[in-house]
Structure formats: structure tokens, C-alpha cells
matplotlib code that plots the C-alpha trace (Angstrom):
import matplotlib.pyplot as plt

x = [-81.2, -77.6, -74.7, -71.2, -70.3, -73.3, -72.3, -68.7, -69.8, -71.5, -70.1, -69.6, -72.4, -74.6, -74.0, -75.0, -77.9, -79.1, -78.5, -79.8, -83.0, -83.7, -82.2, -79.1, -75.7, -72.5, -70.5, -67.3, -66.4, -69.0, -65.9, -65.0, -66.9, -66.4, -68.4, -71.3, -70.8, -70.8, -74.2, -76.1, -76.8, -79.0, -81.3, -83.0, -84.0, -85.4, -87.3, -88.7, -90.1, -91.8]
y = [-12.8, -14.5, -13.0, -13.4, -16.0, -18.0, -18.0, -18.9, -22.0, -23.4, -25.7, -24.9, -27.3, -25.9, -22.5, -23.6, -25.3, -22.2, -19.8, -21.9, -22.6, -18.8, -18.6, -16.7, -16.8, -16.5, -13.1, -14.1, -17.9, -20.4, -23.1, -20.6, -20.3, -16.7, -16.1, -17.6, -16.0, -12.7, -13.4, -15.3, -12.1, -11.0, -13.8, -11.7, -9.2, -11.5, -13.5, -10.3, -9.1, -12.5]
z = [13.7, 14.3, 16.3, 14.7, 17.5, 16.6, 13.0, 13.7, 15.6, 12.6, 10.1, 6.6, 5.5, 8.2, 6.8, 3.3, 4.1, 6.1, 3.4, 0.5, 2.5, 2.0, -1.4, -0.3, -2.1, -0.4, -0.5, -2.6, -2.8, -1.7, -0.8, 2.3, 5.3, 5.7, 2.6, 3.9, 7.4, 5.7, 4.0, 7.1, 9.2, 6.4, 7.3, 10.2, 8.1, 5.5, 8.1, 9.6, 6.2, 5.2]

ax = plt.figure().add_subplot(projection="3d")
ax.plot(x, y, z, "-o")
ax.set_aspect("equal")
plt.show()
């Protein structure tokens, strides 16, 4: 699972790659980093259940 600080350090491109790898879409607009930062914390849950 990622902390908010870890997510804020990632670039927009890195967040997109990370979320796309697991089939996650951004919350709101994909053109803004905040949309991907809101989605990425769900990765911890997804990785635990798979």
C-alpha cells in the first residue's frame, strides 16, 4: 500500500503507468495528477486480494 507522501512524489506519467498496469482508471480527470493519486491507494487492496 502506498502512503499519500509516496504518491505525491510520483510523476503523472508514473501514476498512470502504475494504475494502468492494474486496470484502474483515475477519479475525475486523467489529465490531472490528483485524479490518479486518489485512485492509486486502492492498489494495496487489489494486490492483497489477487
